[in-house]
Each structure stands twice: as C-alpha cells, then as structure tokens.
DOVOKE-391742 format. One record per residue (C-alpha): residue in one letter; x, y negated, z. Coordinates in pm, 1 decimal. Example, Ala and Ser with C-alpha at 12.3 -4.5 7.8 and 13.67 -1.06 7.14 Angstrom:
2
  r        c1        c2        c3
  A    1230.0     450.0     780.0
  S    1367.0     106.0     714.0
END
This chain:
197
  r        c1        c2        c3
  M    9241.5   -7280.5    6959.9
  E    9325.1   -7648.8    6768.3
  S    9032.7   -7811.4    6947.8
  E    9133.6   -7675.1    7275.8
  N    9481.6   -7849.1    7201.0
  E    9300.8   -8135.5    7069.2
  R    9026.0   -8186.9    7329.3
  A    9347.2   -8165.6    7554.8
  I    9553.9   -8506.2    7380.0
  E    9212.1   -8644.2    7389.2
  R    9151.1   -8547.6    7812.3
  R    9566.5   -8731.4    7855.2
  L    9449.1   -9039.5    7578.9
  A    9169.7   -9113.5    7790.6
  D    9297.3   -9043.7    8108.8
  L    9593.5   -9244.1    7983.7
  E    9345.5   -9557.0    7873.9
  H    9232.7   -9578.7    8186.0
  E    9556.5   -9553.9    8354.6
  V    9666.9   -9859.7    8121.2
  A    9308.8  -10027.9    8234.2
  R    9395.0  -10023.4    8585.0
  L    9711.1  -10165.3    8561.2
  S    9663.0  -10485.2    8335.3
  A    9346.8  -10469.9    8585.7
  L    9612.0  -10463.4    8905.6
  A    9848.0  -10756.5    8748.1
  E    9585.7  -10961.1    8635.1
  G    9544.1  -10985.9    9042.9
  R    9196.3  -10780.0    9029.2
  I    9054.9  -10402.5    9049.1
  D    8761.8  -10381.1    8891.0
  I    8663.4  -10018.9    8680.5
  V    8373.8  -10015.6    8748.5
  S    8159.9   -9740.2    8646.2
  S    7785.9   -9616.3    8706.3
  D    7600.0   -9325.8    8615.3
  V    7242.3   -9562.3    8568.2
  P    7214.4   -9516.6    8162.9
  G    7291.7   -9856.4    7985.0
  S    7447.6   -9976.6    8253.0
  S    7791.4  -10150.0    8243.7
  E    7773.1  -10206.3    8615.7
  P    7716.3  -10090.6    9014.3
  A    7636.4   -9933.1    9410.6
  A    7793.8   -9826.6    9829.8
  A    8011.8   -9636.8   10046.0
  P    8068.7   -9573.2   10374.8
  A    8257.4   -9916.9   10525.2
  A    8620.1   -9760.7   10659.2
  P    8668.2   -9865.2   11051.6
  D    8818.6  -10138.9   11166.6
  A    9148.8  -10075.2   11096.0
  D    9226.0  -10253.8   11540.5
  A    8944.6   -9960.4   11623.2
  A    8978.8   -9610.5   11716.0
  P    8933.2   -9462.3   11441.6
  N    8582.4   -9201.6   11535.9
  P    8562.6   -8865.1   11309.2
  A    8224.1   -8831.8   11332.9
  D    8213.7   -9217.2   11100.9
  A    8446.8   -8957.9   10776.1
  P    8182.1   -8886.9   10541.3
  A    8180.0   -8505.2   10482.6
  G    8484.3   -8302.6   10410.6
  T    8701.2   -8562.8   10476.1
  D    8976.0   -8524.5   10828.8
  D    9089.4   -8840.7   10785.7
  P    8838.6   -9147.5   10855.2
  L    9067.0   -9429.5   10754.8
  W    9068.7   -9205.1   10378.0
  F    8957.7   -9493.6   10178.6
  V    9157.6   -9799.2   10295.7
  N    9472.0   -9522.6   10316.1
  E    9452.1   -9411.0    9946.2
  L    9350.2   -9828.7    9873.7
  S    9703.4   -9911.7   10046.0
  R    9885.4   -9627.2    9883.4
  R    9803.3   -9699.4    9486.7
  V    9749.5  -10108.9    9517.6
  P    9840.7  -10290.4    9850.2
  G    9716.4  -10591.8    9941.7
  A    9349.3  -10503.6    9795.3
  V    9014.3  -10541.4    9916.8
  M    8758.5  -10412.3    9756.6
  M    8422.2  -10255.7    9766.4
  A    8316.0   -9923.9    9635.1
  G    7991.3   -9710.0    9628.8
  A    7808.1   -9361.0    9511.0
  L    7403.4   -9367.0    9581.1
  D    7096.1   -9268.1    9449.1
  T    6824.9   -9527.3    9443.7
  V    6497.2   -9548.9    9286.1
  S    6621.2   -9632.1    8941.8
  G    6884.4   -9335.4    8916.2
  P    7235.9   -9320.9    9016.4
  V    7505.8   -9540.9    9076.6
  R    7888.9   -9559.8    9105.5
  W    8106.7   -9878.2    9124.8
  Q    8435.0  -10017.3    9224.3
  Y    8511.1  -10408.8    9270.0
  G    8853.4  -10493.6    9370.4
  L    9033.9  -10828.9    9444.9
  M    9406.3  -10853.2    9534.5
  A    9335.7  -11078.8    9917.0
  D    9595.0  -11403.6    9836.7
  G    9398.5  -11475.0    9538.1
  L    9041.2  -11461.6    9768.1
  L    9243.8  -11701.4    9975.8
  S    9392.8  -11866.7    9778.5
  Q    8994.1  -12011.6    9591.5
  D    8760.2  -12289.5    9695.4
  W    8492.1  -12033.1    9884.0
  S    8261.2  -12393.9    9843.8
  D    8080.2  -12249.5    9621.2
  L    8021.6  -11897.2    9744.7
  A    7726.1  -12086.2    9984.3
  R    7448.8  -12080.9    9754.6
  P    7472.3  -11727.9    9658.3
  L    7481.7  -11624.4   10022.9
  E    7284.6  -11927.3   10104.3
  A    6928.1  -11718.6    9907.6
  L    7012.9  -11393.5   10117.9
  G    6986.0  -11650.2   10442.0
  H    6595.6  -11629.7   10457.1
  P    6410.4  -11271.7   10671.9
  A    6120.7  -11300.4   10396.8
  R    6406.9  -11325.4   10133.5
  I    6655.3  -11095.2   10238.2
  E    6268.3  -10877.3   10331.9
  L    6146.4  -10909.2    9890.5
  V    6548.7  -10816.1    9877.2
  R    6490.5  -10394.5   10082.2
  Q    6180.5  -10401.0    9898.9
  V    6294.0  -10370.9    9571.0
  L    6544.6  -10188.1    9604.2
  R    6310.3   -9935.0    9808.6
  G    6138.0   -9898.1    9476.7
  A    5861.8  -10228.9    9481.8
  H    5905.7  -10409.0    9198.8
  T    5636.8  -10622.0    9080.6
  T    5468.5  -10901.7    9236.1
  A    5086.4  -10665.8    9327.4
  E    5343.9  -10456.8    9538.7
  L    5522.2  -10746.1    9684.7
  L    5251.8  -10928.2    9768.5
  Q    5170.0  -10714.4   10036.1
  L    5449.4  -10695.7   10266.8
  E    5374.9  -10881.9   10582.6
  H    5640.9  -11201.8   10586.4
  L    5443.8  -11339.0   10304.7
  A    5144.5  -11625.2   10401.9
  S    5017.0  -11659.7   10023.7
  S    5174.1  -11560.3    9602.1
  G    5280.6  -11984.0    9662.0
  Q    5485.9  -11871.4    9876.4
  L    5594.3  -11507.0    9705.8
  Y    5717.5  -11710.4    9381.4
  H    5878.0  -11996.7    9562.4
  H    6122.4  -11666.6    9761.6
  L    6139.3  -11520.3    9354.9
  R    6274.0  -11785.9    9225.9
  Q    6510.2  -11864.1    9478.8
  L    6662.5  -11463.3    9475.1
  V    6675.4  -11461.8    9069.6
  T    6823.0  -11843.4    9071.6
  A    7099.5  -11696.4    9251.1
  G    7115.7  -11309.8    9078.8
  W    7016.3  -11115.8    9403.2
  L    6675.2  -11008.3    9119.8
  V    6693.1  -11007.1    8793.5
  S    6346.6  -11026.7    8602.1
  P    6374.1  -10817.3    8296.5
  R    6033.0  -10887.7    8190.0
  R    5677.4  -11097.4    8389.4
  G    5551.6  -11008.4    8681.4
  Y    5862.3  -10695.3    8756.9
  Y    6147.5  -10796.3    8886.5
  E    6503.2  -10553.7    9033.5
  V    6769.6  -10545.0    9105.8
  P    7014.0  -10594.9    8871.4
  V    7347.2  -10287.5    8956.9
  A    7643.0  -10478.3    8964.6
  R    7413.1  -10619.2    9310.6
  V    7291.0  -10270.5    9555.6
  V    7653.0  -10221.6    9686.7
  P    7737.1  -10594.8    9774.0
  L    7333.4  -10617.6    9862.7
  L    7501.5  -10302.3   10116.8
  V    7792.9  -10400.2   10157.8
  L    7696.3  -10720.6   10343.4
  T    7447.1  -10559.6   10576.7
  M    7686.3  -10316.3   10695.8
  I    7860.1  -10677.9   10794.9
  A    7594.0  -10809.2   10877.1
  S    7493.5  -10500.8   11191.7
  S    7876.5  -10477.8   11304.1
END
C-alpha cells in the first residue's frame, strides 16, 4: 500500500516538474518541450498539418479519432496563444520518433531572417533534397546513395553531402555513412508539406 502512495507522489511530482518546465519555456518566449522514443536521443518527428485557418475545414483531413479538423490549432490556441509550433509522431527506419518544438510568433517576427537562408538553400537543389529523402527512407551509405539517378559521379555525391552536413540536415557518425539527425526529421517533413501545399 505504501509503495502505491510513493508511486502516486512520484507521478504527481513528475507532472509538476513538467508543468514548471512548460511555464518556464513560455516565460522565455519558447515552447520546446521535446521528447523522443529513439533510444539515446533527446530529439525529434511530424504530424499532419492543420488546415489553413481561412480555408473551409475538410473533415476527411482530420486524423482518425478526432471530430475537429482544427484540433491541433484549437488546442495550441487554448494552451499557448500566439505560438507557432511543429510536432510529430512517426516511425522511421531508425525507430519511432516523437517530437515537438515551438516559438512565440512575436519572437520569430522580431529576429533577423537572413541567417535562415543558408540551411534552406542547402535543400534547394533537386539532388540534395532527393539525397535527404533517400536517407530518411533507409539509404545510408555512400554506395547506396551513388545508385541514385540524380548523380553523375561520386564527386557530385560528396559535394552535395558536404552541403547537407554543413547545413545540419545530415550527420555522418562514421565514414561513408549518413543519417538525418532526429531533430531534423519533423522540420524536413514540415518543409515538404509547405512546398507541396
């Protein structure tokens, strides 16, 4: 009986610590409560995009089990008005990823955006965006990546890989092996959603 009470107290304490962290992040103008199911990682993944607020909601676009097609936006507005957020939960070839990150819109609008050009530019080449997609799908070695049609030579492959690693879209934990950092999976998928909408 006493161990049940101890577990209940520990759960309540964990809930309170989580709430303190959330409120601290809110006070600092950020919402970056990040969690992951990937072993050894404290980083990210992606959720369905909420429909445009001005567009007529399409009930078919709502995830299974939700009656409100704007459930994500409505919950975000209730919890943290003025926030912009990315979130996701998916299974990748490397394992499951659960991730969320957010910032206050005022802070985003007040910062200098010119520094954002370089990481976005790295994805702006058809061969590089295809390389990232193939790595997300499970092609990790230079031998596997050389099989892609978009590349004429190993020199081109290494040039594009270097650009992607420098911009942080890929990492190379060992020679000849590449992966997308968990923290970049959801942002990549969000950028893809933006470009395709």
